Backbone bond lengths (Angstrom), bond angles and torsions (degrees), N, CA, C in turn:
res aa  C-N    CA-C-N  psi(-1)  N-CA   C-N-CA  omega(-1)  CA-C   N-CA-C  phi
1 M - - - 1.438 - - 1.532 109.85 -
2 S 1.308 116.83 -40.78 1.453 120.26 -179.08 1.529 110.84 -61.34
3 K 1.328 117.32 -40.85 1.468 120.33 178.68 1.517 110.87 -61.93
4 E 1.322 116.83 -40.27 1.463 120.45 178.54 1.521 111.21 -64.38
5 E 1.318 116.68 -42.40 1.464 120.12 179.12 1.523 112.03 -63.52
6 L 1.325 116.78 -32.00 1.459 120.85 -177.64 1.526 112.79 -86.69
7 N 1.328 118.78 -2.05 1.462 121.48 179.72 1.519 113.07 -67.54
8 D 1.308 118.18 -26.83 1.470 121.45 176.67 1.526 107.35 -79.33
9 F 1.334 116.99 96.97 1.456 121.26 -172.33 1.528 112.82 -66.54
10 A 1.323 117.94 -31.76 1.464 120.79 -178.11 1.531 111.75 -75.25
11 N 1.323 116.79 -38.57 1.463 120.40 -176.51 1.536 110.09 -140.16
12 P 1.330 117.65 68.23 1.469 119.78 -177.14 1.526 112.18 -73.72
13 R 1.327 115.78 144.90 1.465 121.09 174.13 1.512 107.99 -89.80
14 K 1.328 116.45 141.91 1.456 120.75 -176.85 1.526 112.55 -116.61
15 F 1.322 117.51 12.86 1.455 120.86 -176.57 1.530 112.01 -60.29
16 S 1.324 117.37 -51.43 1.470 120.65 -177.87 1.525 111.28 -69.23
17 L 1.323 116.88 -32.78 1.460 119.81 176.53 1.526 110.03 -63.32
18 Q 1.327 116.79 -42.14 1.460 120.45 177.22 1.528 110.61 -63.73
19 A 1.321 116.76 -38.03 1.460 119.97 178.11 1.530 110.92 -63.57
20 L 1.332 117.71 -38.24 1.467 120.61 177.54 1.521 111.38 -66.44
21 V 1.314 117.00 -36.48 1.463 120.86 176.08 1.527 109.58 -62.55
22 E 1.322 116.84 -42.60 1.464 120.82 178.80 1.525 111.44 -65.96
23 V 1.322 117.28 -38.82 1.466 121.02 176.71 1.525 109.81 -60.33
24 A 1.321 116.23 -45.57 1.468 120.21 178.96 1.526 110.40 -61.17
25 D 1.311 116.72 -45.04 1.463 121.08 -178.09 1.526 111.74 -63.84
26 L 1.311 116.75 -44.05 1.462 120.78 -176.92 1.527 113.21 -71.85
27 N 1.324 117.16 -20.32 1.459 120.18 -176.40 1.523 114.02 -103.82
28 M 1.313 118.02 4.99 1.463 121.25 -178.91 1.522 112.83 -63.10
29 E 1.301 117.76 -26.55 1.458 121.32 -177.11 1.526 113.51 -83.97
30 R 1.307 117.51 -1.45 1.470 120.61 179.18 1.523 109.67 -68.11
31 I 1.328 115.34 164.20 1.457 118.49 178.75 1.532 108.82 -61.31
32 R 1.312 115.23 153.39 1.464 121.29 -172.40 1.526 112.98 -55.84
33 F 1.314 118.06 -39.73 1.464 121.74 -179.21 1.527 111.09 -59.93
34 V 1.315 116.29 -47.12 1.474 120.89 -179.34 1.517 109.74 -67.97
35 W 1.334 117.41 -45.35 1.464 121.20 -178.57 1.527 110.89 -61.67
36 T 1.317 117.95 -38.74 1.463 121.22 -179.52 1.524 111.12 -63.17
37 K 1.318 116.72 -42.97 1.465 119.92 178.34 1.528 110.98 -64.54
38 L 1.305 116.28 -42.75 1.465 120.75 179.53 1.521 110.90 -65.38
39 W 1.334 116.52 -45.92 1.462 120.40 -177.09 1.528 111.57 -65.75
40 R 1.324 117.14 -32.41 1.464 120.54 178.35 1.528 110.36 -57.27
41 E 1.321 116.63 -42.05 1.466 121.11 179.59 1.527 111.70 -73.69
42 L 1.314 116.05 -45.77 1.462 119.82 -177.58 1.526 112.08 -66.82
43 S 1.314 117.26 -40.60 1.463 119.88 -175.72 1.524 111.40 -64.59
44 A 1.311 118.06 -33.99 1.467 120.51 177.41 1.532 110.17 -61.50
45 H 1.313 116.25 -41.18 1.469 119.66 178.56 1.531 110.62 -68.57
46 F 1.331 117.36 -42.05 1.456 119.72 179.75 1.534 111.61 -65.36
47 E 1.314 117.60 -30.52 1.461 120.33 174.80 1.526 110.29 -64.42
48 D 1.326 116.92 -42.96 1.463 120.49 177.47 1.521 111.16 -63.34
49 V 1.311 116.16 -42.58 1.466 120.30 -179.33 1.527 110.40 -66.59
50 G 1.322 117.22 -33.40 1.458 120.91 179.02 1.512 113.78 -65.67
51 S 1.322 117.61 -16.85 1.462 120.66 176.98 1.528 111.65 -112.54
52 H 1.323 116.46 22.04 1.466 122.10 179.28 1.534 109.38 -65.73
53 P 1.332 118.29 143.90 1.472 120.41 -179.09 1.535 114.36 -66.91
54 N 1.332 117.20 -21.24 1.462 120.57 179.69 1.530 108.24 -91.01
55 L 1.315 116.33 115.78 1.458 121.84 -176.26 1.527 112.42 -61.96
56 H 1.322 117.92 -31.58 1.463 120.94 179.09 1.531 111.48 -63.03
57 V 1.319 116.51 -37.19 1.466 121.14 178.20 1.521 109.93 -67.64
58 V 1.326 116.71 -43.55 1.463 121.39 -179.93 1.524 110.29 -60.85
59 I 1.315 116.87 -47.61 1.470 121.48 -179.59 1.523 110.60 -63.16
60 F 1.322 117.30 -41.94 1.458 121.57 178.70 1.531 110.96 -59.71
61 A 1.329 115.97 -45.89 1.473 120.16 -177.98 1.530 110.84 -64.89
62 I 1.308 117.20 -45.10 1.460 120.61 -178.14 1.522 110.95 -66.78
63 D 1.312 116.97 -43.81 1.470 120.32 178.14 1.526 111.49 -62.99
64 S 1.315 116.59 -37.93 1.462 120.37 -179.01 1.511 112.62 -67.40
65 L 1.310 117.45 -30.56 1.458 121.08 -176.94 1.521 112.70 -80.89
66 R 1.298 117.72 -9.51 1.469 119.44 178.40 1.456 109.72 -68.28
């Protein structure tokens, strides 16, 4: 869903991206095995977002992951 929202390069929605950031934050305390599997999926999406053509989206994603 987040990828679909970000397809509009001029005016991308960041709602689902923010939800993924919250999922990552809330699950950091899980055991390493579970967190590794979860992060493998999330990090691939964050890599795509980090190369988004809209600089505002890139900055939002990087700031959110801090």
